[in-house]
C-alpha positions as CSV (number, residue, x, y, z in Angstrom):
1,X,-15.4,2.2,-12.7
2,X,-19.1,2.8,-13.2
3,X,-19.9,-0.5,-11.4
4,X,-17.5,0.3,-8.6
5,X,-19.2,3.7,-8.2
6,X,-22.5,2.0,-7.5
7,X,-21.0,-0.1,-4.6
8,X,-21.7,1.0,-1.1
9,X,-18.2,0.8,0.3
10,X,-16.0,2.9,2.4
11,X,-12.8,1.6,0.9
12,X,-11.5,0.6,-2.5
13,X,-8.1,-1.2,-2.7
14,X,-6.6,-1.0,-6.1
15,X,-3.6,-3.2,-6.7
16,X,-1.3,-1.6,-9.3
17,X,1.9,-2.9,-10.9
18,X,5.2,-2.0,-9.4
19,X,7.1,1.1,-10.7
20,X,6.2,4.6,-11.5
21,X,4.3,4.4,-14.8
22,X,1.7,7.1,-15.5
23,X,-1.1,4.8,-14.7
24,X,0.3,3.9,-11.3
25,X,1.1,7.5,-10.4
26,X,-2.3,8.8,-11.7
27,X,-4.2,6.2,-9.6
28,X,-2.1,6.9,-6.5
29,X,-2.4,10.7,-6.8
30,X,-6.2,10.4,-7.3
31,X,-6.4,8.4,-4.1
32,X,-6.8,9.9,-0.7
33,X,-4.2,7.5,0.8
34,X,-1.6,5.2,-0.7
35,X,-0.5,1.9,0.6
36,X,3.0,1.0,-0.6
37,X,4.0,-2.6,-0.4
38,X,7.7,-3.5,-0.7
39,X,10.0,-6.3,0.1
40,X,13.4,-6.2,1.7
41,X,15.2,-6.7,-1.6
42,X,17.3,-3.6,-2.7
43,X,15.6,-3.3,-6.1
44,X,12.2,-3.3,-4.4
45,X,13.2,-0.7,-1.9
46,X,14.6,1.5,-4.7
47,X,11.3,1.2,-6.6
48,X,9.4,2.1,-3.4
49,X,11.5,5.1,-2.7
50,X,11.2,6.3,-6.3
51,X,7.4,6.0,-6.1
52,X,7.3,7.9,-2.8
53,X,9.5,10.7,-4.3
54,X,7.3,11.1,-7.4
55,X,4.1,11.1,-5.4
56,X,5.3,13.6,-2.8
57,X,6.7,15.9,-5.4
58,X,3.2,16.0,-7.0
59,X,1.2,16.0,-3.8
60,X,3.2,16.7,-0.6
61,X,0.0,16.2,1.5
62,X,-0.6,12.7,0.3
63,X,-0.9,10.1,3.1
64,X,1.5,7.3,2.5
65,X,1.4,3.9,4.3
66,X,4.0,1.2,4.1
67,X,3.9,-2.6,4.4
68,X,7.0,-4.7,4.1
69,X,6.2,-8.1,2.6
70,X,8.1,-11.4,2.6
71,X,10.2,-10.7,5.7
72,X,12.2,-13.4,7.4
73,X,11.7,-11.9,10.9
74,X,9.9,-9.1,12.7
75,X,13.3,-7.5,13.1
76,X,13.9,-7.5,9.4
77,X,10.5,-5.8,8.8
78,X,11.2,-3.1,11.3
79,X,14.7,-2.6,10.0
80,X,13.6,-2.2,6.4
81,X,10.9,0.3,7.6
82,X,13.4,2.3,9.7
83,X,15.9,2.5,6.8
84,X,13.3,3.6,4.3
85,X,11.8,6.0,6.7
86,X,15.2,7.6,7.4
87,X,15.9,8.1,3.7
88,X,12.4,9.5,3.1
89,X,12.8,11.9,6.0
90,X,16.3,13.0,5.1
91,X,15.8,13.6,1.4
92,X,12.1,14.3,1.1
93,X,11.2,15.8,4.5
94,X,8.3,13.4,4.8
95,X,7.3,10.3,6.8
96,X,5.6,7.0,6.1
97,X,3.0,5.4,8.3
98,X,4.3,1.9,9.0
99,X,1.4,-0.5,9.1
100,X,3.4,-3.6,9.6
101,X,5.0,-6.5,7.9
102,X,4.0,-9.8,6.3
103,X,6.3,-12.8,6.9
104,X,7.6,-15.1,4.3
105,X,5.1,-18.0,4.6
106,X,4.8,-21.1,2.4
107,X,1.0,-21.1,2.9
108,X,0.9,-18.0,0.7
109,X,2.4,-19.9,-2.2
110,X,0.0,-22.8,-1.6
111,X,-3.0,-20.5,-1.6
112,X,-1.8,-18.9,-4.9
113,X,-1.3,-22.3,-6.5
114,X,-4.8,-23.4,-5.4
115,X,-6.1,-20.0,-6.6
116,X,-7.8,-19.3,-3.2
117,X,-7.6,-16.2,-1.1
118,X,-5.1,-16.6,1.7
119,X,-7.6,-15.6,4.4
120,X,-9.9,-18.4,3.2
121,X,-7.2,-21.0,2.5
122,X,-5.2,-20.7,5.7
123,X,-6.9,-18.2,8.0
124,X,-4.7,-19.0,11.0
125,X,-1.4,-18.8,9.1
126,X,1.1,-16.2,10.3
127,X,0.8,-14.3,7.0
128,X,-3.0,-14.3,7.2
129,X,-2.9,-13.0,10.8
130,X,-0.6,-10.2,9.8
131,X,-2.7,-9.3,6.8
132,X,-5.7,-9.0,9.2
133,X,-3.7,-6.9,11.7
134,X,-2.5,-4.5,8.9
135,X,-6.1,-4.2,7.6
136,X,-7.3,-3.3,11.1
137,X,-4.6,-0.7,11.5
138,X,-5.4,0.8,8.1
139,X,-9.1,1.0,8.8
140,X,-8.4,2.5,12.3
141,X,-6.1,5.2,10.9
142,X,-7.9,6.0,7.7
143,X,-9.1,9.5,7.0
144,X,-11.3,8.3,4.1
145,X,-14.1,10.6,5.0
146,X,-11.9,13.6,4.6
147,X,-11.2,12.9,0.9
148,X,-14.7,12.6,-0.4
149,X,-15.0,8.9,-1.1
150,X,-15.2,7.1,-4.5
151,X,-16.8,9.9,-6.5
152,X,-14.1,12.3,-5.4
153,X,-11.5,9.7,-6.4
154,X,-13.0,9.4,-9.9
155,X,-13.1,13.2,-10.3
156,X,-9.4,13.5,-9.3
157,X,-8.5,10.6,-11.6
158,X,-10.3,12.2,-14.5
159,X,-8.5,15.5,-13.9
160,X,-5.1,13.7,-13.7
161,X,-5.7,11.8,-16.9
162,X,-6.7,14.7,-19.1
């Protein structure tokens, strides 16, 4: 954390494990914005909804973004988002900011096996193009300046962990 605090960066993306463990919820609640990545599988959607529910109960003002990964078609990505959005709206009175979907793409598996970042391994693959588009949307819609940057994140994280 000390080394990260010295970096001159507008964003930090922290990849947590799935689920609603204390470490996951503490990191998410300390963040100014949370990007939830799910897949179309029912168990993944249940986990995503559970995380949204826990986070919004603790901080109703938290900005939540959603990406649907490993979709078979654009229609499936949109349908998954619409279904999850409807449940979140109906039962939690909140909304998710849909950033997009990432298609099932064999080049992702190949990049993982070669231990290379996808955007370097296959920059023109459909998955890589979607990742870039999602990153662009996230940067364009971010309110990072309103949450105090990394030092404010560390302060909120320390408060939550004590």
